[in-house]
N, C-alpha and C positions, 0 to 999 in steps of 0.2 A: 081578797084574792090577789095574787101576783100574776101578771101576764107578761110573757115575752113575745114581742113581735119580731119575727125574722123577715126583714124587709130587703127585697132585692130588685132594685131598679136604679140605674145611674142618673135618671132625670127627675129632679124633685117635683116638676110640674106635670109629670105623667099621671094617668088615671090610677096606676098602682100607688103613686104618691098620695093621691086624694083618698084612696082606701085606707092607707096607713094613717093619715091625719084624722079621718073620721073615727077610726078605731081608737086612737089615742084619746081623742076628745070624749068619746062615749065611755071608755073605761074610767077615765079620771072623773067624769061627771057623776058616775055611780059610786065614787069613793074608793075605787080600787087602784092598785099600783101597776104601773106599766114601764117596762124597759124596752127600748128599740135597739136591736142589733141591725144597724144600717150597713149592710155588707159592703156596698160600693164606697160609701162615704168613709168608712173606717179602713178601707183598703184590705179587706180580708183576703188572704191568700187561699184559693181553693185547692192548691196542688199539695198532695201529701208527700212526705219525704223524711229524711233524717232530721231535718230542721224542726220537726214536730216534737222532738224530745231533747231533754237536757243531758241525758246520759244514755248509754246503749246497753241493752241486755246482751247483744252479740255484735261487737264491732267488726266482725269479719264477714258476716252475711246478713243482709238486711231483709227481715221478714216483718212486714208492717204490723200484723196482728200481735205477734210476739212482743214487739216493742211497745205497742199500746198497752198490753197487759202488764208489762214491766213498769211502764210509766204510771199506770193506775195504782199499782202497789207502792211505788216509791215517791209519788208526787212529782214525777218527772216530765210532765207535759210543758211544752213551750208556753210562754205567757199568753199568746193570743188564744190558744186552745183552752188553757186554764180559765181565762176570763169568760169565754163562751160557755164552758161547762158549768161555771158558777152561776151564770145567768139562767141556764137551762135547769139546774138543780133547784133554784129558788122558785121557779115558775110553777103555777098550778095549771095554767092554760098557755099553750104555745100556738101562735098564729103566724104561719108563713104567708107572706104576701108577695106574689111574683107574676110576671107575664109568662104564659105558656110559650115555650121555645122548642121547636122541633119535637113537639108532642111530649115535652117533659119539662122539668125544672131547669132554670138557667144553670150553667156550670158552677157558678159561685155558690148556689144553694146546695147542689150535689156535693161539692167539696166541703161545705159546712157539715153536712150529714156524715161524710166519710171521716173527717178529721176530728170533729167534736164529739160525735156519738160513738165513742171509741169502745173497743173491747176492754172489758174490765171496769169501765165506767158506766156504760149504758146497757151492756148485755154481757153475758158469759154463757158457756155451754150449759144447757138446761134451763136457762132463763130467757125465754122468748115467747111471744104471743101470750097465751093464757097464764104463763108463769113469768112474764116480763117484770122488770123492776119497778115500773111506773104506773100501776093501776089507778093511782090517785091523780094522775095528770090527764089532761085532755088536749086534743089537737083540733084546730079549726083552720082549714085552708081557705085562702082568698086568691083567686086566679083571674087574670084577664086573658081573653083570647082574641085573635084576629078573625077567626071563623065564627059563623053564625051558629045559633042553637040547632038549626036544622042539620048542619054539617056534623054536629056531635050527637045526633040522634041514632036510633037503632038502624035506620036506613041511610044515614049520612056517610060521607066518605071517611070520616075519622072514627066513627063508632061512638058509643056512649061515653060521656065525659068521665063516668065512674071508672071505666077501664083505663082511661088515659091517666087519671090521678091515683090509680092503685099503687104505683111505686112509692107514693108518700102516704096515702091514706091507710093502706094495708101493710106495706113492707117497711115503713118507718114507724108511724104511730102504732099500728097494730103489733108490729114486731116487738116493740118496747113495752107492750102491755097496756098502752094508753087507751083511754076512751076516745071516740071520734065523733065529731059533729059533722052534719051534712055540709059539704064544701059550698062556698059561695062562688058563683061563676058570673063574671061580667062578660057575656058573649059579645063579640064584635065591638069591643070597647072603642077602637079607633074610628069606627064607622057610624056609630049611633049619634043622634042629635043631643042637644043640651038637656032636653026634657028627659030623655032616656037615661042620661048620666045622673041627673038628679034623682030619678027613681031608683037607679042602682044604688046610689049612696044611701038613700033612705032605707032600702031593703037591707043593705049591709049593716047599717047602724043597728037595726032591729035584731039581726042575727048575732052580732057581737054582744048586745045586751042580754039576749036570751042565753048565750053560752056562759055568761057570768053567773047565772043562777041555775044552771042545769045540774 
């Protein structure tokens, strides 16, 4: 199996960084291949624009989806997008690892979705959800939160974590026709003690290993 880790944290010693390191170790220990897209370290630009394309379908009026479709047909994506698309295309399992930020993914991850999972490459009209291009791929989210599990409960102020993560779980993975694994959530990661962090990492390793054979 080939795995792509989409890692989004600017600090290597963060708990998100620890989750990434454990995932890489677990995947390699089981004899599988793993590539890490380290978005901050690689300086990934999350902002879409004409710089995403080597040529223009319409140089007089910029319509992003039209330009994506044209680039998909002509091989005209900018090198950073083409690199990430190749990584995505090769992967059987995609693992985004990120801290929850304003009840969503960090902007750098959202920008990766927008620029890399382009019209014509990742989806077209009539190829979404049950008819999506990638039923052979699976997605596994790993997220850290500042809030406790209680805050993300049915009665908590944020509501269930499933709703918070739906923009990725359903509207990225599901939209593309991918299978989905239950997300891993390290609640209140900055607040828990070392023993709790060790337990989180052990749980995460088990979840990664299970996803390799699901």
